[in-house]
C-alpha positions in Angstrom: 3.9 -12.8 50.1 7.5 -12.8 48.9 9.3 -15.6 47.1 12.4 -16.0 45.0 10.4 -17.6 42.3 6.6 -17.7 41.7 5.3 -20.2 39.1 1.8 -19.8 37.6 0.3 -23.2 36.7 0.9 -26.7 38.2 1.1 -28.5 34.8 4.2 -30.5 33.7 6.3 -27.4 32.8 5.6 -25.5 36.0 6.1 -28.5 38.3 9.2 -29.6 36.5 10.6 -26.1 36.9 9.8 -26.1 40.6 11.3 -29.5 41.3 14.5 -28.6 39.3 15.0 -25.3 41.1 14.9 -27.0 44.5 17.1 -29.8 43.3 19.7 -27.3 42.3 19.5 -25.0 45.3 17.3 -25.9 48.3 17.7 -22.3 49.6 15.6 -20.8 46.7 12.0 -20.3 47.8 9.4 -21.4 45.2 5.7 -21.1 45.1 3.3 -22.6 42.6 -0.2 -21.2 42.0 -2.8 -23.5 40.4 -6.4 -22.4 39.4 -7.8 -25.9 39.6 -9.4 -27.2 42.8 -6.4 -29.6 43.1 -3.3 -30.3 41.1 -4.4 -32.2 38.0 -8.0 -31.1 38.1 -7.6 -29.0 34.9 -5.0 -31.3 33.2 -6.2 -33.0 30.0 -4.0 -34.7 27.4 -4.2 -37.8 25.2 -1.7 -38.8 26.5 1.3 -40.8 25.3 4.4 -39.7 27.2 7.9 -39.7 25.9 9.9 -40.1 29.2 13.0 -38.2 28.1 12.6 -35.2 30.4 11.2 -37.3 33.3 14.4 -39.5 33.0 16.5 -36.4 33.5 14.4 -34.9 36.3 13.9 -38.0 38.3 16.1 -40.9 37.0 14.6 -43.1 39.7 11.0 -42.4 38.8 10.1 -46.1 38.8 11.3 -46.5 42.3 9.5 -43.3 43.3 6.2 -44.8 42.0 5.5 -42.5 39.1 2.2 -43.4 37.5 3.6 -44.8 34.2 2.0 -48.3 34.1 1.4 -49.0 30.4 4.3 -49.1 28.0 3.3 -48.8 24.3 3.2 -52.2 22.7 1.8 -51.4 19.3 1.1 -48.6 16.8 -1.8 -48.7 14.4 -2.3 -45.7 12.0 -5.3 -45.6 9.8 -6.6 -43.3 7.0 -10.4 -43.3 7.4 -11.8 -43.0 3.9 -15.5 -42.6 4.9 -17.9 -43.7 7.6 -17.2 -47.4 7.0 -13.9 -47.9 5.2 -10.3 -47.4 6.3 -6.7 -48.3 5.2 -4.0 -49.1 7.7 -0.7 -47.3 6.9 2.3 -49.6 6.8 4.9 -48.8 9.4 7.5 -48.3 6.7 5.6 -45.2 5.5 4.8 -43.6 8.8 6.9 -40.5 9.8 9.3 -41.6 12.5 7.8 -39.0 14.9 4.6 -41.2 15.1 6.5 -44.3 16.3 6.0 -44.8 20.1 8.6 -47.4 21.0 9.7 -46.7 24.6 6.8 -44.4 25.4 4.0 -44.8 27.9 0.2 -44.3 27.8 -0.6 -42.3 30.9 -3.0 -40.0 32.6 -1.2 -36.6 32.5 -3.4 -35.4 35.4 -2.1 -38.3 37.6 1.5 -37.6 36.5 1.1 -34.0 37.6 -0.3 -35.1 40.9 2.8 -37.2 41.4 5.1 -34.4 40.3 3.4 -32.2 42.9 4.2 -34.8 45.6 7.8 -34.7 44.5 7.8 -30.9 44.6 6.2 -30.8 48.0 8.9 -33.3 49.3 11.4 -30.7 48.0 9.5 -28.1 50.1 7.9 -26.2 47.2 4.8 -24.4 48.3 1.8 -25.3 46.1 -1.5 -23.4 46.3 -4.3 -25.0 44.3 -7.7 -23.3 44.0 -6.1 -19.9 43.5 -6.4 -18.3 40.0 -3.6 -15.9 39.0 -5.7 -13.0 37.6 -3.3 -10.2 37.2 0.4 -9.5 36.4 2.1 -7.1 38.7 4.8 -4.7 37.5 7.6 -2.7 39.0 7.8 1.0 38.2 10.5 0.2 35.6 8.0 -2.1 33.8 9.6 -5.4 34.8 7.4 -8.1 36.2 7.0 -8.0 40.0 4.8 -11.1 40.4 1.1 -11.9 40.2 -2.1 -11.2 42.1 -4.7 -13.9 42.6 -8.4 -13.1 42.0 -10.7 -11.9 44.6 -13.2 -14.5 45.9 -16.8 -13.7 46.8 -17.6 -11.1 44.1 -21.2 -11.3 43.0 -22.6 -11.3 39.4 -23.3 -7.5 39.9 -19.6 -6.9 40.7 -20.3 -6.2 44.4 -18.7 -7.9 47.4 -20.7 -10.7 49.0 -20.6 -11.8 52.6 -18.1 -14.5 51.5 -15.7 -11.9 50.0 -12.0 -12.6 50.4 -9.5 -10.3 48.7 -6.8 -11.8 46.4 -3.2 -12.1 47.4 -0.2 -10.4 45.8 2.7 -12.8 45.3 6.0 -11.0 44.6 9.1 -12.7 43.2 12.5 -12.1 41.9 11.4 -14.0 38.9 7.9 -15.2 37.8 7.5 -18.2 35.5 4.2 -18.5 33.5 3.3 -22.1 32.8 -0.5 -21.7 32.3 -0.7 -24.1 29.3 -2.2 -23.4 25.9 -3.5 -19.8 25.3 -2.6 -18.8 28.9 -4.6 -15.8 30.0 -1.7 -13.9 31.5 0.8 -15.2 28.9 -1.4 -13.7 26.2 -1.2 -10.3 27.9 2.6 -10.6 28.3 3.1 -11.5 24.7 1.2 -8.4 23.7 2.8 -6.1 26.2 6.4 -7.1 25.5 5.8 -7.8 21.8 7.2 -11.2 22.2 5.6 -12.5 19.0 7.3 -9.8 16.8 8.6 -11.4 13.6 6.9 -14.7 14.3 4.1 -16.5 12.5 0.8 -16.3 14.3 0.2 -19.2 16.8 -1.9 -22.1 15.6 -4.2 -24.3 17.6 -6.4 -27.4 17.6 -9.1 -28.4 19.9 -8.7 -31.8 21.5 -11.9 -33.5 22.8 -11.4 -36.7 24.8 -13.4 -39.3 26.6 -12.3 -42.0 29.0 -14.1 -45.4 28.6 -14.2 -48.7 30.5 -14.5 -51.4 27.8 -15.0 -55.2 27.9 -11.9 -57.2 28.7 -12.0 -59.2 25.5 -11.7 -55.9 23.5 -8.9 -54.4 25.5 -5.3 -54.6 24.3 -3.2 -52.9 26.9 -0.4 -50.8 25.3 -2.1 -50.4 21.9 -2.0 -46.9 20.3 -4.3 -46.1 17.4 -4.1 -42.9 15.4 -6.2 -41.9 12.4 -6.6 -39.1 9.8 -9.3 -38.4 7.2 -13.0 -39.0 8.0 -15.0 -37.3 9.4 -13.1 -34.0 9.3 -12.2 -34.3 5.6 -15.9 -34.1 4.6 -15.8 -30.4 5.5 -12.3 -29.9 4.2 -11.0 -29.6 7.8 -7.8 -31.1 9.2 -7.0 -33.0 12.3 -6.9 -36.6 13.5 -8.2 -39.1 16.1 -6.7 -41.3 18.7 -7.6 -44.3 20.8 -5.1 -45.4 23.5 -5.5 -48.6 25.6 -4.5 -47.9 29.2 -4.5 -50.3 32.1 -7.6 -51.7 33.9 -9.6 -52.2 30.7 -9.7 -48.4 30.1 -9.2 -46.6 26.8 -8.8 -42.9 26.0 -10.5 -41.9 22.8 -10.4 -38.4 21.2 -10.4 -36.2 18.2 -8.2 -33.2 17.5 -9.8 -30.7 15.1 -7.4 -28.1 13.7 -8.8 -24.7 14.4 -7.8 -23.4 11.0 -11.1 -24.9 9.6 -13.0 -22.6 7.3 -16.6 -23.9 7.4 -18.4 -22.1 10.2 -21.0 -24.9 10.4 -18.3 -27.3 11.7 -18.9 -28.5 15.3 -15.7 -30.3 16.6 -17.9 -31.9 19.4 -20.3 -33.5 16.9 -17.4 -34.5 14.6 -16.0 -36.4 17.6 -19.3 -38.1 18.3 -19.4 -39.2 14.7 -15.9 -40.4 14.8 -16.6 -43.0 17.5 -19.1 -44.7 15.2 -16.4 -45.7 12.7 -15.8 -49.4 12.8 -12.0 -48.9 13.5 -13.0 -47.2 16.7 -16.4 -48.6 17.6 -15.0 -52.2 17.6 -13.3 -51.3 20.9 -16.1 -49.1 22.5 -19.2 -51.2 21.9 -20.4 -52.6 25.1 -18.3 -50.2 27.1 -19.1 -47.4 29.5 -18.1 -43.7 29.2 -16.4 -42.6 32.4 -15.2 -39.0 31.8 -15.2 -36.2 29.2 -13.1 -33.1 28.6 -11.8 -30.7 26.0 -8.7 -28.5 25.7 -7.1 -26.4 23.0 -3.6 -27.5 22.0 -0.9 -25.3 20.7 0.6 -26.5 17.4 2.4 -23.7 15.6 5.9 -25.0 16.3 9.1 -23.0 16.3 7.8 -20.6 13.6 5.1 -19.4 16.0 7.0 -19.7 19.3 7.3 -16.2 20.9 10.3 -14.9 22.6 10.2 -16.6 26.0 11.9 -14.1 28.2 11.1 -10.5 29.4 12.2 -8.4 32.4 11.3 -10.3 35.5 10.0 -13.6 34.0 9.6 -16.2 31.4 7.0 -18.1 29.4 7.5 -21.9 29.6 5.7 -25.0 28.3 2.6 -24.4 26.2 2.3 -20.8 27.4 5.2 -20.5 24.9 4.1 -23.1 22.4 6.6 -25.9 23.0 4.4 -28.8 21.9 5.7 -31.0 19.2 2.7 -31.4 16.9 4.5 -33.8 14.6 4.6 -36.2 17.5 1.3 -35.1 19.0 3.2 -34.8 22.3 4.2 -31.8 24.4 4.8 -33.1 27.9 8.4 -33.9 27.5 9.2 -30.6 25.7 7.2 -28.6 28.2 9.0 -30.2 31.1 12.4 -29.6 29.5 11.6 -25.9 28.9 10.8 -25.6 32.6 13.9 -27.4 33.6 16.1 -25.1 31.5 14.2 -22.1 33.0 15.0 -23.5 36.5 18.7 -23.7 35.7 18.7 -20.2 34.3 16.9 -18.8 37.3 19.0 -20.5 39.9 22.2 -19.2 38.3 20.8 -15.7 38.2 19.8 -15.8 41.9 23.2 -17.1 42.8 24.6 -14.0 41.1 22.2 -11.9 43.2 20.2 -10.8 40.2 16.5 -9.9 40.3 13.7 -8.8 38.0 16.1 -8.5 35.0 15.7 -10.3 31.7 17.2 -13.8 31.7 18.3 -13.5 28.1 20.8 -16.4 28.3 17.8 -18.7 28.5 17.4 -18.4 24.7 20.9 -19.8 24.2 20.4 -22.6 26.7 17.1 -23.5 25.1 18.5 -23.5 21.6 21.3 -25.8 22.7 18.8 -28.3 24.2 17.4 -31.5 22.6 13.9 -29.9 22.9 14.7 -27.1 20.5 16.6 -29.4 18.1 13.6 -31.8 18.1 11.2 -28.9 17.3 13.5 -27.6 14.6 13.8 -31.0 12.9 10.0 -31.2 12.8 9.2 -27.5 12.2 7.6 -28.0 8.8 5.0 -30.6 9.8 2.3 -28.3 10.9 2.6 -25.8 8.0 2.7 -28.7 5.5 -0.6 -30.1 7.0 -2.2 -26.7 6.6 -0.8 -26.2 3.1 -1.5 -29.6 1.6 -3.9 -31.4 4.0 -3.4 -34.4 6.3 -2.5 -37.0 3.6 -0.1 -35.0 1.4 1.2 -33.1 4.4 2.1 -36.4 6.1 3.8 -37.6 2.9 5.8 -34.4 2.8 6.7 -35.0 6.5 7.8 -38.5 5.7 10.3 -37.1 3.2 11.4 -34.2 5.3 11.8 -36.0 8.6 12.5 -39.7 7.8 14.8 -39.1 4.8 16.3 -35.6 5.2 16.1 -35.6 9.1 14.7 -32.1 9.0 17.7 -30.6 7.2 15.9 -29.4 4.1 17.1 -25.8 3.6 13.7 -24.1 4.0 11.2 -23.4 6.7 7.5 -23.3 5.7 5.2 -20.7 7.1 1.5 -20.2 7.8 0.7 -16.5 8.2 -3.1 -16.7 8.6 -4.3 -16.8 12.2 -6.9 -19.5 12.9 -9.6 -16.9 13.7 -9.3 -15.4 10.2 -9.9 -18.6 8.2 -13.7 -18.8 8.5 -15.7 -18.2 5.3 -19.2 -16.7 5.3 -21.8 -19.3 6.3 -23.8 -18.7 3.1 -20.8 -19.9 1.1 -20.4 -23.2 3.0 -22.3 -26.4 3.1 -24.4 -26.8 6.2 -23.7 -30.0 8.1 -26.6 -32.1 9.4 -25.1 -34.0 12.3 -26.9 -37.2 13.4 -28.6 -37.3 16.8 -26.5 -39.1 19.5 -27.5 -42.7 20.2 -26.7 -42.6 23.9 -24.4 -45.6 23.5 -21.4 -44.4 21.5 -22.4 -40.8 21.0 -23.8 -38.3 23.4 -25.0 -34.7 23.7 -23.0 -31.7 25.1 -24.8 -31.3 28.4 -24.5 -34.9 29.5 -20.8 -34.7 28.5 -20.2 -31.6 30.6 -21.9 -33.3 33.5 -19.3 -36.1 33.6 -16.5 -33.5 33.4 -17.4 -32.5 36.9 -17.4 -28.9 35.9 -18.6 -26.4 38.5 -18.5 -22.7 38.9 -20.0 -20.5 41.5 -22.9 -19.0 39.5 -23.1 -15.7 41.4 -19.8 -14.3 40.1 -18.9 -12.1 37.2 -19.0 -13.9 33.9 -15.4 -14.9 33.0 -16.2 -15.1 29.2 -16.2 -11.4 28.4 -17.2 -9.6 25.2 -15.3 -6.5 24.0 -18.6 -5.5 22.2 -21.8 -7.1 23.3 -23.5 -6.3 19.9 -21.0 -8.2 17.7 -22.4 -11.8 18.2 -25.9 -10.9 17.0 -25.2 -8.0 14.7 -22.2 -9.4 12.9 -21.3 -13.0 13.7 -24.8 -14.3 13.4 -25.6 -12.9 9.9 -22.1 -13.5 8.5 -21.0 -16.8 10.2 -24.3 -18.1 11.7 -22.6 -17.3 15.1 -20.0 -20.2 15.2 -19.6 -20.0 18.9 -22.7 -22.1 19.1 -20.7 -24.9 17.5 -17.0 -24.5 18.2 -17.6 -24.5 22.0 -17.6 -28.2 23.2 -19.5 -27.4 26.3 -22.7 -25.6 25.3 -21.6 -22.3 26.7 -22.9 -20.1 23.9 -26.4 -20.0 22.6 -28.5 -17.8 20.3 -31.9 -17.5 22.0 -35.1 -16.4 20.3 -36.6 -13.8 22.7 -39.8 -11.7 22.3 -37.7 -8.7 21.4 -35.5 -10.6 18.9 -32.4 -12.8 19.1 -30.2 -12.7 22.1 -26.6 -14.1 22.7 -26.6 -16.2 25.9 -23.4 -17.2 27.8 -23.7 -20.2 30.1 -20.4 -19.6 31.8 -21.0 -22.3 34.4 -20.6 -24.9 31.7 -17.1 -23.7 30.7 -14.4 -26.4 30.7 -11.6 -23.8 30.2 -10.7 -25.1 26.8 -10.0 -21.6 25.5 -11.4 -22.4 22.0 -13.7 -19.3 22.1 -10.8 -17.0 22.8 -8.9 -18.5 19.8 -11.6 -19.1 17.1 -14.0 -16.1 17.5 -13.7 -14.5 14.1 -13.7 -10.9 15.4 -11.6 -11.8 18.5 -14.5 -10.3 20.5 -14.5 -13.0 23.2 -11.8 -12.7 25.9 -11.4 -15.5 28.4 -10.5 -14.3 31.9 -10.0 -16.3 35.1 -13.1 -17.2 37.1 -12.9 -17.7 40.8 -10.2 -20.1 41.8 -11.2 -23.8 41.9 -13.9 -23.3 39.3 -14.0 -25.3 36.1 -13.7 -29.0 35.4 -12.5 -31.6 37.9 -10.9 -34.3 35.8 -10.1 -37.5 37.8 -7.8 -39.5 35.4 -7.5 -37.4 32.3 
């Protein structure tokens, strides 16, 4: 199938790009491919939305019925000192990036569903349930498009009766908007050396639940953020959140920075502990957990952002690392990167260009408010890694609030997250409490309410470069951390008659990509399963 533009991923960046292209030139044909069973099925974010990009894309979004129903009414930021104590940070000392005046608490999945409706009204073709599994190239090495994965391949690699071959989608330009640690984006970065001269990318894993709470505990529009306990007990970084949406619902979650060094850390269990802190439990007690999910977030900032263009295409959104970690927000910057890409592509097509490198995108991006915002806050992430959450935030207050990001230096963090683990024998083992079934839960019951499903008779999409590494190296050195960093119980070390065995329960995978990021030997490679597989998030 031939299009002017193919977009991989129906997240905020991809959909914003699709809408903007058709707004600028309705003659340009656009196709969006989405691996989720529907648009929004794989979308997970906190999410507090800064509406700047949405205001530009659809100034009349209120009249169009965009699902922005809860404006932020209050900001509470706490330092959790231990399992019981906490101190609220006065607003005067909070970095200005953490203030949320004029922002909205939303379901990003529902916003993407709405953006897809706007795109379809502009006659964009959207194909959910199709996973882009391969980049196609012209003979000169430029990107030609993508191929979707074959359907109906058995676990043994042979075709089943239900076999359906994948499609090739060819385009003048292909935009990759797969989100954090995109499978194809990762390949493109390596092939075109897009990260040359950059810091390694850095990540966190965000684990989130949606709760229905008693009406007398609900404060619609309240945003709560925290740092400190429980992660600081293991010397790890990150922070928690609790957002009061409409309809007596709250979103609660914990982001664990994947630079942690203790291989005994379990981000999932840290989150379960977090909900027992009085600052958080005061809202959740008596409530009902509705949904669960997890997703890696990209947080390296400008220092880690790869070159975004290559012959025949572009990386946009979190495929290129556009999230502003200082704000803990990335939707607005992802959308803006997609809109700038759209403007660049439309101009190139008007000049009858095709499959070349859109090098002028870099200048347009650098001139945008998105780049300037990321530049202003560029030192936040490295400061957190260098000095920890509390001192790092104090530095950020001086850098951002007082000097407005104009200090004449840029901090770096040259150590990739997978290289930070220490040997298990050198680290304190963590004895996590058993879940109580009221505030805290186990992994399998959590995966159940994520509505995750994969066709079991298909090739395992969590591949190993060397099948011997988990048992022969990772287990003796790191106590095989995949058992703990995965938030879905995918990886297990099984005691068998002939010794220990590494088991991969691929059907549990929520597509968070943490294993692809944190595996200390980079032995695990996440590839796309059959289209429509994975979680089916309703309002996340």
